[in-house]
C-alpha positions as CSV (number, residue, x, y, z in Angstrom):
1,M,0.0,0.0,0.0
2,S,1.6,3.3,-1.1
3,L,1.1,6.8,0.3
4,I,0.8,9.9,-2.0
5,P,2.1,13.1,-0.3
6,A,-0.1,16.1,-0.5
7,R,1.2,19.0,-2.6
8,N,-0.8,22.1,-1.8
9,G,0.0,25.6,-0.6
10,A,2.5,26.3,2.1
11,N,2.7,22.6,2.9
12,A,4.5,21.8,-0.3
13,P,7.6,19.7,0.2
14,P,11.1,21.3,-0.3
15,T,13.0,21.0,-3.5
16,R,15.0,17.9,-2.5
17,S,11.8,15.9,-2.2
18,A,11.3,16.3,-5.8
19,N,14.6,14.7,-6.4
20,L,13.6,11.8,-4.2
21,S,10.3,11.3,-6.0
22,Q,12.2,11.0,-9.3
23,D,14.0,8.0,-8.0
24,T,11.9,5.0,-9.1
25,H,13.6,2.7,-6.6
26,L,12.4,4.6,-3.5
27,K,8.7,4.3,-2.3
28,T,7.1,5.9,0.6
29,S,5.9,3.7,3.5
30,T,4.2,4.1,6.8
31,K,7.2,2.3,8.4
32,G,9.8,4.8,7.0
33,K,10.2,8.5,7.3
34,V,7.9,10.8,5.3
35,P,8.9,14.1,3.9
36,T,7.9,17.3,5.6
37,G,4.2,17.9,4.9
38,F,0.9,16.2,5.3
39,A,0.4,12.5,4.1
40,Q,-3.1,11.0,3.9
41,E,-3.4,7.3,4.1
42,I,-5.8,5.6,1.6
43,A,-8.6,3.7,3.4
44,I,-9.7,0.4,1.9
45,S,-12.4,-2.0,3.3
46,E,-11.8,-5.7,4.1
47,Q,-14.3,-6.8,1.4
48,S,-12.5,-4.7,-1.3
49,F,-9.2,-6.1,-0.2
50,R,-10.5,-9.6,-0.5
51,N,-11.9,-8.9,-4.0
52,L,-8.5,-7.4,-5.1
53,H,-6.7,-10.4,-3.7
54,R,-8.9,-12.8,-5.6
55,D,-8.2,-10.9,-8.8
56,V,-4.5,-11.1,-8.3
57,Q,-4.7,-14.8,-7.5
58,S,-6.8,-15.5,-10.6
59,Q,-4.2,-13.7,-12.8
60,Q,-1.4,-15.7,-11.3
61,S,-3.3,-19.0,-11.8
62,V,-4.1,-18.5,-15.5
63,G,-3.1,-21.7,-17.3
64,K,-2.8,-23.8,-14.2
65,K,-5.2,-26.7,-13.6
66,R,-7.1,-26.8,-10.3
67,K,-6.5,-29.9,-8.2
68,R,-9.5,-32.1,-7.3
69,E,-9.9,-34.4,-4.3
70,T,-9.4,-38.1,-4.8
71,K,-12.3,-40.2,-6.1
72,G,-12.0,-42.5,-3.1
73,D,-12.6,-46.2,-2.8
74,S,-15.9,-47.6,-4.2
75,S,-16.1,-50.1,-1.4
76,V,-16.2,-47.4,1.3
77,I,-19.5,-45.7,1.8
78,Y,-19.0,-43.4,4.9
79,G,-16.0,-41.7,6.5
80,T,-12.4,-41.1,5.3
81,G,-11.7,-42.3,1.8
82,A,-15.4,-42.8,0.9
83,Y,-16.2,-43.0,-2.8
84,K,-17.0,-39.6,-4.4
85,G,-16.4,-40.5,-8.1
86,P,-17.1,-37.6,-10.5
87,W,-18.6,-35.6,-7.7
88,A,-15.2,-35.0,-6.0
89,K,-14.7,-31.3,-5.1
90,Y,-11.8,-29.0,-6.0
91,E,-9.2,-28.4,-3.3
92,E,-9.5,-25.0,-1.7
93,Q,-6.7,-22.9,-0.3
94,L,-7.2,-21.7,3.3
95,I,-6.5,-18.0,3.8
96,D,-5.7,-17.1,7.3
97,S,-3.9,-13.7,7.2
98,D,-4.9,-10.2,6.1
99,E,-2.3,-10.2,3.5
100,G,-3.8,-13.2,1.8
101,E,-0.9,-15.6,2.5
102,E,-1.4,-19.3,2.8
103,V,-0.7,-20.6,6.3
104,E,0.5,-24.1,7.0
105,V,-1.6,-26.0,9.5
106,S,0.7,-27.1,12.2
107,A,0.8,-27.7,15.9
108,D,0.9,-24.7,18.2
109,E,3.1,-24.1,21.2
110,S,0.9,-26.3,23.4
111,G,1.2,-29.2,21.1
112,E,-2.5,-29.2,20.0
113,E,-3.2,-29.5,16.3
114,V,-5.1,-26.7,14.7
115,V,-8.1,-28.2,12.8
116,Y,-10.3,-26.0,10.6
117,E,-14.0,-26.3,11.2
118,E,-14.8,-27.0,7.6
119,D,-12.3,-29.8,7.4
120,A,-13.7,-31.7,10.4
121,I,-14.9,-35.2,9.5
122,V,-18.4,-36.0,10.7
123,P,-18.4,-39.4,12.5
124,V,-20.3,-42.2,10.8
125,P,-23.6,-42.8,12.6
126,A,-23.9,-46.2,14.3
127,K,-26.4,-48.7,13.0
128,G,-29.8,-48.6,14.8
129,T,-30.7,-51.3,17.3
130,L,-33.9,-52.7,18.7
131,A,-33.1,-51.3,22.1
132,G,-36.0,-49.3,23.6
133,T,-38.6,-50.9,21.3
134,G,-41.1,-53.5,22.0
135,Y,-39.5,-55.9,19.5
136,A,-36.5,-56.9,21.5
137,A,-38.2,-59.8,23.4
138,T,-38.9,-62.0,20.4
139,S,-37.4,-62.6,17.0
140,A,-38.8,-63.8,13.7
141,D,-37.0,-67.1,14.1
142,K,-38.0,-67.9,17.7
143,E,-41.5,-68.8,18.7
144,T,-42.9,-69.4,22.1
145,S,-46.3,-70.5,23.5
146,A,-47.7,-70.7,27.0
147,F,-50.8,-72.3,28.4
148,E,-52.7,-69.6,30.3
149,G,-55.8,-71.5,31.5
150,S,-56.7,-73.0,34.8
151,E,-56.6,-76.7,33.8
152,Q,-54.9,-78.0,30.7
153,Y,-56.6,-81.5,30.9
154,D,-60.0,-82.6,32.1
155,Y,-60.8,-85.7,34.2
156,Q,-60.5,-87.8,31.0
157,G,-57.2,-86.4,29.9
158,R,-58.7,-84.3,27.1
159,T,-57.4,-80.8,26.2
160,Y,-59.5,-77.8,25.1
161,M,-59.6,-79.2,21.6
162,H,-62.4,-81.5,22.7
163,V,-65.8,-80.1,21.7
164,P,-67.9,-79.7,24.9
165,Q,-71.1,-81.7,25.0
166,D,-72.5,-80.6,28.4
167,L,-74.1,-77.5,27.0
168,D,-77.6,-76.5,25.9
169,V,-76.3,-75.8,22.4
170,D,-75.6,-78.7,20.0
171,L,-72.0,-78.1,18.7
172,T,-71.5,-81.5,16.9
173,S,-74.5,-82.1,14.6
174,D,-74.7,-81.1,11.0
175,F,-75.8,-77.6,10.1
176,E,-78.7,-78.9,8.0
177,S,-80.3,-80.4,11.1
178,L,-80.1,-77.3,13.2
179,S,-82.6,-75.1,11.3
180,L,-81.4,-72.0,13.0
181,K,-83.4,-68.8,13.0
182,C,-81.0,-65.9,13.7
183,F,-81.7,-62.6,15.3
184,S,-79.6,-59.5,15.7
185,P,-77.7,-59.1,19.0
186,K,-78.9,-56.5,21.5
187,K,-76.9,-56.7,24.7
188,L,-73.4,-57.2,26.0
189,I,-73.0,-60.5,27.9
190,H,-69.2,-60.8,28.4
191,T,-65.9,-58.9,28.0
192,F,-62.8,-61.1,27.6
193,K,-60.0,-60.3,29.9
194,S,-56.6,-61.7,30.7
195,R,-55.5,-61.4,34.4
196,G,-57.6,-58.3,35.0
197,K,-56.3,-56.6,31.8
198,E,-57.9,-56.1,28.4
199,A,-57.5,-58.9,25.9
200,H,-54.8,-57.2,24.0
201,E,-52.5,-54.2,24.5
202,R,-53.1,-52.8,21.0
203,A,-55.8,-52.8,18.3
204,L,-57.5,-56.0,17.3
205,T,-56.9,-57.1,13.7
206,S,-58.8,-60.4,13.4
207,L,-61.2,-62.6,15.2
208,R,-61.9,-66.3,14.2
209,F,-64.2,-68.9,15.8
210,F,-63.2,-72.5,15.8
211,P,-64.5,-74.1,12.6
212,G,-67.7,-76.0,13.0
213,S,-68.2,-75.9,16.7
214,G,-67.1,-72.4,17.6
215,H,-66.1,-73.4,21.2
216,L,-62.8,-71.6,20.9
217,L,-62.0,-68.0,19.8
218,L,-58.8,-67.0,18.1
219,S,-57.8,-63.3,18.3
220,A,-54.9,-61.4,16.7
221,A,-53.8,-57.9,17.4
222,A,-51.2,-55.2,16.6
223,D,-49.2,-56.2,19.7
224,G,-47.8,-59.2,17.7
225,K,-49.6,-61.7,19.9
226,V,-52.2,-64.3,19.0
227,K,-54.5,-65.6,21.8
228,L,-56.9,-68.5,22.2
229,W,-60.0,-68.0,24.3
230,D,-62.7,-70.3,25.8
231,V,-66.1,-69.3,24.5
232,Y,-68.1,-71.4,27.0
233,H,-67.6,-72.4,30.6
234,Q,-65.2,-69.9,32.2
235,R,-64.5,-67.9,29.1
236,E,-60.8,-67.5,30.1
237,L,-57.6,-67.2,28.1
238,L,-56.3,-70.7,27.3
239,R,-53.1,-70.2,25.3
240,S,-51.0,-67.3,23.9
241,Y,-48.7,-67.6,20.9
242,S,-45.7,-65.3,20.5
243,G,-43.3,-65.3,17.5
244,H,-44.0,-62.2,15.4
245,T,-42.0,-59.0,15.9
246,K,-44.7,-56.8,14.5
247,S,-48.4,-56.5,14.1
248,V,-50.3,-59.7,13.1
249,V,-52.7,-58.7,10.3
250,D,-54.6,-61.9,9.6
251,V,-55.2,-65.4,11.0
252,D,-57.0,-68.4,9.4
253,Y,-57.9,-71.8,10.8
254,T,-57.6,-75.0,8.8
255,P,-61.0,-76.7,8.1
256,D,-60.5,-79.1,11.0
257,G,-59.1,-76.5,13.3
258,T,-55.9,-78.4,14.3
259,K,-53.7,-75.7,12.8
260,F,-53.9,-72.0,12.0
261,L,-52.0,-69.6,9.9
262,T,-50.8,-66.1,10.8
263,A,-49.5,-63.2,8.7
264,S,-47.6,-60.3,10.1
265,Y,-46.0,-57.0,9.1
266,D,-42.6,-58.6,9.9
267,R,-43.0,-60.3,6.4
268,Q,-43.5,-63.7,7.9
269,M,-46.3,-66.2,7.6
270,K,-46.3,-69.0,10.2
271,V,-48.2,-72.2,10.7
272,W,-49.1,-73.1,14.3
273,D,-50.4,-76.1,16.1
274,T,-53.6,-75.1,17.9
275,E,-53.2,-77.6,20.7
276,T,-49.5,-77.5,21.5
277,G,-48.6,-74.0,20.3
278,A,-45.6,-75.3,18.3
279,C,-44.6,-73.5,15.1
280,L,-44.8,-76.0,12.2
281,G,-43.5,-73.8,9.4
282,R,-42.3,-70.4,8.4
283,Y,-43.0,-68.9,5.0
284,S,-41.9,-65.6,3.4
285,T,-41.3,-64.0,0.0
286,G,-39.7,-60.8,1.3
287,A,-43.0,-58.8,0.9
288,T,-45.6,-58.0,3.6
289,P,-48.6,-60.3,3.6
290,H,-52.1,-58.7,4.0
291,V,-54.4,-61.7,3.9
292,V,-53.9,-65.5,4.2
293,R,-56.4,-68.3,3.4
294,W,-56.2,-72.1,3.6
295,H,-57.7,-74.1,0.8
296,P,-61.1,-75.2,2.2
297,D,-61.1,-78.7,0.6
298,Q,-57.9,-79.8,2.5
299,R,-59.1,-80.6,6.0
300,S,-55.7,-80.7,7.7
301,G,-54.3,-77.8,5.8
302,G,-52.1,-78.6,2.8
303,E,-52.0,-75.5,0.6
304,F,-52.7,-71.9,1.3
305,V,-52.7,-68.6,-0.7
306,A,-51.6,-65.2,0.5
307,G,-52.2,-61.7,-0.8
308,M,-49.0,-59.6,-0.7
309,H,-48.1,-56.0,-0.6
310,D,-46.1,-56.3,-3.8
311,N,-49.4,-56.9,-5.8
312,K,-48.9,-60.7,-6.0
313,I,-50.9,-63.6,-4.7
314,V,-48.6,-66.5,-3.8
315,Q,-49.5,-70.2,-3.2
316,F,-47.5,-72.4,-0.8
317,D,-47.7,-76.1,-0.2
318,T,-46.9,-76.9,3.5
319,R,-46.3,-80.6,2.6
320,L,-43.2,-79.8,0.5
321,A,-39.8,-79.8,2.2
322,S,-38.0,-76.5,2.5
323,E,-34.8,-75.8,0.6
324,P,-31.6,-74.0,1.8
325,D,-31.1,-70.5,0.3
326,K,-27.8,-68.8,-0.5
327,D,-27.4,-67.9,3.2
328,G,-27.8,-71.5,4.3
329,K,-31.3,-71.0,5.9
330,Q,-34.2,-73.3,5.1
331,K,-36.7,-71.5,2.9
332,S,-39.9,-72.6,1.2
333,K,-40.7,-71.3,-2.2
334,P,-44.2,-70.7,-3.6
335,V,-45.6,-73.3,-6.0
336,Q,-47.6,-70.7,-7.9
337,E,-47.8,-66.9,-8.3
338,Y,-50.8,-64.9,-9.5
339,D,-49.4,-61.6,-10.7
340,H,-52.1,-59.4,-12.4
341,H,-53.1,-56.9,-9.7
342,L,-51.8,-53.3,-9.9
343,G,-51.9,-52.7,-6.1
344,P,-51.5,-54.5,-2.8
345,V,-54.0,-57.4,-2.4
346,N,-56.5,-57.0,0.4
347,T,-58.9,-60.0,0.3
348,I,-59.1,-63.6,-0.9
349,T,-62.4,-65.4,-0.9
350,F,-63.0,-69.0,-2.1
351,C,-66.2,-69.7,-4.1
352,D,-67.9,-72.0,-6.6
353,E,-67.3,-75.2,-4.5
354,N,-63.7,-73.9,-3.8
355,R,-62.6,-74.3,-7.4
356,R,-62.3,-70.5,-7.8
357,F,-61.4,-67.6,-5.6
358,L,-62.0,-63.8,-5.8
359,T,-59.4,-61.2,-4.9
360,T,-59.6,-57.5,-4.4
361,S,-56.8,-54.9,-4.3
362,D,-56.0,-51.3,-3.8
363,D,-56.1,-50.9,-7.6
364,K,-60.0,-50.7,-7.1
365,S,-60.6,-53.9,-9.0
366,L,-61.9,-57.4,-8.4
367,R,-60.4,-60.4,-10.1
368,A,-61.6,-64.1,-10.3
369,W,-59.2,-67.0,-10.6
370,E,-59.3,-70.7,-11.2
371,Y,-57.3,-72.3,-8.4
372,G,-53.9,-73.2,-9.6
373,I,-54.1,-71.3,-12.9
374,P,-52.3,-67.9,-12.7
375,V,-54.5,-66.2,-15.3
376,P,-57.7,-64.3,-14.2
377,I,-60.9,-65.5,-15.7
378,K,-62.9,-62.3,-14.8
379,L,-62.0,-58.7,-14.2
380,I,-64.4,-56.2,-12.6
381,S,-63.1,-52.7,-12.7
382,D,-65.2,-49.5,-12.8
383,P,-64.3,-45.8,-12.4
384,G,-66.9,-45.6,-9.7
385,M,-65.5,-48.4,-7.6
386,F,-63.5,-48.0,-4.4
387,A,-60.9,-50.3,-2.8
388,M,-62.6,-53.3,-1.1
389,V,-60.7,-54.1,2.1
390,K,-62.5,-57.1,3.7
391,S,-64.8,-59.8,2.5
392,A,-67.0,-62.7,3.7
393,A,-68.7,-65.5,1.8
394,H,-72.4,-66.0,2.2
395,P,-73.1,-69.3,4.0
396,T,-76.2,-70.3,2.0
397,K,-76.1,-68.3,-1.3
398,A,-73.6,-68.0,-4.1
399,S,-72.6,-64.5,-3.1
400,V,-69.6,-62.7,-1.6
401,L,-69.9,-59.6,0.5
402,M,-67.2,-56.9,0.2
403,Q,-66.5,-54.1,2.6
404,S,-66.0,-51.1,0.3
405,A,-64.1,-47.9,1.3
406,D,-67.0,-45.7,0.3
407,N,-68.9,-46.6,3.5
408,T,-70.9,-49.4,1.8
409,I,-71.0,-53.2,1.7
410,K,-71.2,-54.5,-1.9
411,V,-72.5,-57.9,-3.0
412,Y,-71.1,-60.0,-5.9
413,N,-72.8,-63.1,-7.3
414,T,-70.5,-66.0,-7.8
415,G,-72.7,-68.5,-9.7
416,E,-72.4,-69.2,-13.4
417,K,-71.5,-65.5,-14.0
418,I,-69.4,-63.5,-11.6
419,R,-70.9,-60.0,-11.5
420,A,-72.0,-57.3,-9.1
421,N,-75.4,-57.5,-7.6
422,R,-76.6,-53.9,-8.1
423,K,-79.8,-54.5,-6.1
424,K,-78.1,-55.3,-2.9
425,E,-76.0,-52.7,-1.1
426,F,-75.7,-52.0,2.7
427,R,-75.4,-48.5,3.9
428,G,-75.6,-46.5,7.1
429,H,-72.1,-47.1,8.7
430,N,-68.8,-45.4,8.4
431,N,-65.7,-47.5,7.5
432,A,-63.5,-45.2,5.5
433,G,-59.9,-45.4,6.7
434,Y,-60.3,-48.7,8.4
435,A,-60.3,-52.4,7.4
436,I,-63.4,-53.5,9.2
437,D,-64.5,-57.2,9.2
438,I,-67.9,-58.4,8.0
439,G,-69.9,-61.1,9.8
440,V,-72.8,-63.1,8.4
441,S,-75.3,-65.2,10.5
442,P,-75.3,-69.0,10.0
443,D,-78.6,-68.8,8.2
444,G,-77.4,-66.0,6.0
445,G,-80.3,-63.6,7.0
446,I,-78.3,-61.0,8.9
447,V,-75.1,-59.1,8.0
448,V,-73.1,-57.4,10.8
449,S,-70.2,-55.0,10.6
450,G,-68.2,-52.6,12.8
451,D,-68.1,-48.9,12.5
452,S,-65.4,-46.2,12.8
453,A,-67.6,-44.4,15.5
454,G,-67.7,-47.5,17.7
455,F,-71.1,-49.0,16.6
456,L,-72.1,-52.6,15.8
457,C,-74.4,-52.4,12.8
458,A,-76.8,-55.2,11.7
459,W,-78.7,-55.4,8.3
460,D,-81.3,-57.7,6.9
461,F,-79.7,-59.5,3.9
462,K,-83.0,-59.7,2.0
463,T,-84.2,-56.1,2.2
464,C,-80.8,-54.4,2.9
465,K,-82.4,-52.4,5.7
466,M,-80.5,-51.7,8.9
467,W,-82.1,-53.4,11.9
468,H,-80.0,-52.3,14.8
469,K,-77.0,-50.0,15.5
470,I,-75.5,-50.7,19.0
471,K,-72.9,-48.5,20.6
472,A,-70.2,-51.1,21.2
473,S,-67.1,-49.0,22.0
474,E,-65.8,-45.5,22.3
475,V,-63.3,-46.1,19.5
476,A,-63.6,-47.8,16.1
477,V,-64.9,-51.4,16.0
478,V,-62.6,-53.1,13.5
479,A,-63.2,-56.9,14.0
480,T,-66.5,-58.8,14.1
481,A,-67.4,-62.5,13.9
482,W,-70.7,-64.3,14.2
483,H,-70.7,-67.6,16.2
484,P,-71.2,-70.5,13.7
485,R,-73.7,-72.4,16.0
486,E,-75.5,-69.6,17.8
487,S,-78.5,-67.7,16.6
488,S,-77.6,-64.3,18.0
489,K,-74.0,-64.4,19.4
490,V,-71.5,-61.9,17.9
491,V,-68.0,-61.0,19.1
492,T,-66.4,-57.6,18.4
493,G,-62.9,-56.1,18.8
494,D,-61.9,-52.5,18.8
495,L,-58.8,-50.3,18.6
496,N,-58.1,-50.5,22.3
497,G,-57.7,-54.3,22.3
498,V,-61.1,-55.0,23.9
499,I,-63.0,-58.1,22.9
500,K,-66.8,-58.1,23.7
501,Y,-69.4,-60.8,23.4
502,W,-72.9,-59.8,22.4
503,D,-76.3,-61.6,22.4
């Protein structure tokens, strides 16, 4: 920075200063002596100095190639030496002094290394664990079951699988000889509890009566537990099944009731022994299952189909031996895949003497399939349709009831032609946003469903008129099931994990 001496009036420098100014090798400086007179220093801001310094640097670096950081190792994802590839930045010079000189980073007098803030390496975050969650107690590969009842065997050595015959209700004879006349439930007769607490800690997802007799009740909930309840006698908790790390979304009995199948958000489908609680098989495709159904013609449960989140319907055979995968684990592969839906599959319903089955999906369509043939034989899709989230087969007619997301229950005929029954539609309840189960009475005359406002709704199947609307809970009732041998017994489950029995 140079100083220009003022040359005005009486303060003009003497004659010898002119001789000094003619010497090109001598320059004025604030550190040296100035001639007699007044010298004014030129003021310059820090920003202007930085701009001038960059201009000088750019002129000096003309023709020089800027250095880039190394591309790194492609096998390293985080930390030092991580792969950057073509996105590697240019190296920048650190300016630490007012004169614009580069300063070498070195240790100071105390021995501590000076590290610039912008050069500090962020530590690699540690991998998350299950600590602090409710999923640490069990794993997907470990199943447990415990008997919770008062007596495991009766005086003859029989377990709870034995159908009781000391009741006023006939639980063993054929349905044709019963000639039931069903009525809509009106009052609460029991609330299932376990050791003084509610049946489940979280929302119910499915309720299933024991096939044929209905003397046992199977419940699944979002707490990952499946529980077995006594419907008659003491109405206590008999057995609990643990083995899923996330919410259980669906359960299904085999036709003889000796086994049942569970599907969970942990992407596992498991086969359980109803009596002993042993896990008989694990099945998974890597996708989340939404619905599982055994084939009704195989009494002890040979094959089952599952609707998946990846738009597929897969068919497994539990009688086939599992094969080791690339990791050495035993894994069962599906024997058939039905891949035509455009959204996650919500329901599977067998019909036409179990030779066909209907499926619905979030793609707002209904498809009919021949069992074992992965090509749909019927597609029902209409711009006015909504996603159908639950289904139930009518016990006496060739019809299937579908819970539609537009607060209605649709009816589809499954006879010679599979088509929508435009004359039958059940309204008056709210189900949007929930997957609420449908129940049908054994004689097929009454249809029941839950409600998002906590009601239990009952309609006449013939006239489609609503008979009763009972306040069953303060929260949404999402699970309902009609007892297969009783004329007016219905069980409900809500979002609080409460199971209630109505008559």
